[in-house]
N, C-alpha and C positions, 0 to 999 in steps of 0.2 A: 609465582602463580602456578597452582597445579592444573595441568592441562585436563580438559574434558575428554574422557574417552571417545574415540571416533565411533559414530553410530553407523552401523551396517545398513544397507538398502532393506534388507529384511526386517530389521528392527524398526527402521523409520516407517515401513509400510504397516507392520503390525500395530505400532503406537498409534499412527493416524487412523487406522481402522477402528481402533478402540474408542474414538471420540467422533467417529463419522456419523453415527446416528442421532436423531433428535434426543436431546436431554429434556427432562421436565422437573419442575419443582415438586417435591413430594410433601414437605411439611416444615413448619418452624417449630422448635423445641424450646420452651421457656424453662422448663425444669426437667430432671432426669426421668420423671415418671411418664413423660411423653416421648421418650426415645423410641424409635422403630426397633423391631425385633433385630437383635444382633446375629443375622443369618447369612451375612456376606462382609467381605472386607470393606473398611472405611478409610478414606483418604481425606484428612482435614487441612484446611488452610487458616492461618492465624496471622495477625499483623496489626500494626498500630492503625488507628482510624485515619482513612484517607491514603493508605499506602498503596491502594489499588488492588485490593483483594477481589472485588466484584468484576472489575474490568479484566483481571487476568483470568478468572474463571470463565467469563463470557468468551474471551480470546481462545482459551484452552479448548473449548467445545465448538468455536466457530459459530456462536449463537448470541447475537445481540439481545439483551434484555432478559436472559435467563436469571442472572443475579442481579438484584437491583443495585444501581450505581446512584450515587447521590453526592452533591457538594456539601451536604451537611454532616459533619463528622459524628461518629457514634451511632449511625442509623442502624447498623446490623446489631441487634441487641439480644438475638437468640442464635441457637444453632440451626442453620438452614440446610436442609437435606435436598439433594438432587440425585436422579437416578435416569437410566436409559435401559430399554430392554436388550440393547445389544451388548451390555457388559453387566455382569453380576457383581456390582460394588456401588458404594455410595460415595459422592462428593459432599463435603460438609464445609459450609461457610461459617467459621467461628466468630463470635462478637468481636469487633474492633476494640482496642484497648488504647489507653493513654490520651484520651480526650479529656483535657484539663476542666472544661466547663460542665462536665457531666455530673449530676447530683451524687454525693457520696453513696446514698443508699443503692443507687443504680449500678454504680462501679463495684460495690460490694457484691451485689446480686450477680453481676457478670462473672466477677472473680470466683464465687462460689460454684457457679455452673460450670465454668471452665475446669476448675480443680476437680469436680466429681465426675465429669465427663472423661478427663485424662487418666484418672486413677482407676476408674471402674469400667471402661469399654474395652473389653478383650478383642473386639473385632477391628479396633483401630490400628492400622498397619503403619502409618506414618503421618506425621504433621509437617506440612510445608510452611516454615516460617518466613514470611514476606517482610523484606527490609528494603526501604527506600534507597536506591544506589546513591542518591545525592547526599545522603546524611550517614549511611552506615549504621552499625549497631549502637544504639543509645542505651542509657541506663535502664529505661522503661522496657526495651526489648530484652535486656539481660535478665531481667526479673522473670519474663515469661519464659526464657531459655531455661532458667534455673528450675522453674516450676516443672518444665518438661523432663529435665534431669532427674528431678525427685520422684516424678511419676514413672520414670523409665520408659518413656515413650521415645522411640526414635523419630528425630526430625532432621530436616535439611532445609538450609538457607536458600531462599530464592530472592535475588535482588530484583526490584521493579524499577521501571522507568529509566532502564539502562540507556535509552536513546537521548536523554536529557543531559548527559555528561560525555565527555570526551573518551576515546578509547583508552588513553593513558591514565585517565582519573579513574575509570572503571576498573582497570587492571590493579590500580592501587588499593581500591576498596575491596576487590576480591582477596588480594593479598592480606590486608588487614583484617578482613572477616574471618579467613582461614586461621590466622594466627590466634585470634580471640577464641575460636571454636575449640582450641586445644585444651582449654579449661572446662569444657562441656562434654561430659562422657557419653551422653545420649545422641550427640550430634553426628550426622553423616558428614564425612570430611569434604565431599564435593560441593561447591557452591555453583548455583545456576544463575545466570544473568538472563533477564528476560525484558521485553518491552511489548505490552499489549498494543500500543499504538502502531508500532512497527512490525508486529508479529515475529519478534525475535526470541529465540530460545524456547519456543513452544514445543517443537519436537523433542528437544532434549528433556524437557519437563514431562511431556507424554511418555517418553521412553522410560524415564525414571519411574513414574507410576506404574507403568506396565510391569516393571521389575519387582514392584511391591506386592502385587496382587496375584502373580501367577504361581 
């Protein structure tokens, strides 16, 4: 397992300040003509339905209810934009994928939107691809990672729900994930492990985001 670089007190403070002010919902984007002006960096989050994207975004900004959470898979069907006056960049919640019961036409629409967004958004600095630590990378995840590779968009794996497995199991998942990422040229090598419920790994994620936008 590759060790995560130690975060200095200065980096920790700067990263926490980055998310200290209130964040607000800007808009939902059902198709590319509704995208906001690309006048600032964008940090996007992708993941399977119910991987915990909305919960992680809420924990990241320490703001319950900013991103809508639901027990209904596939609820996020558009690109949802969030911003704050304290930081000149957008957080983007991408549509969840892999929900088997979703109608084919809806899945096709989500896929087309994601492809156009990834290939045409010059202000997109990084995609954080969320993977459930209990399951690791599945074939449906690999398809999205390949899409990111083809779009030449830098992305980083974030393991969610790391509190739901033992430390030994988590170490194994991190090792396995890093091994699989060697086949993906656009992947950032460092894997982050987080827990929205236990507030684990949030400073590391904030620091990583800070490094993308400065």
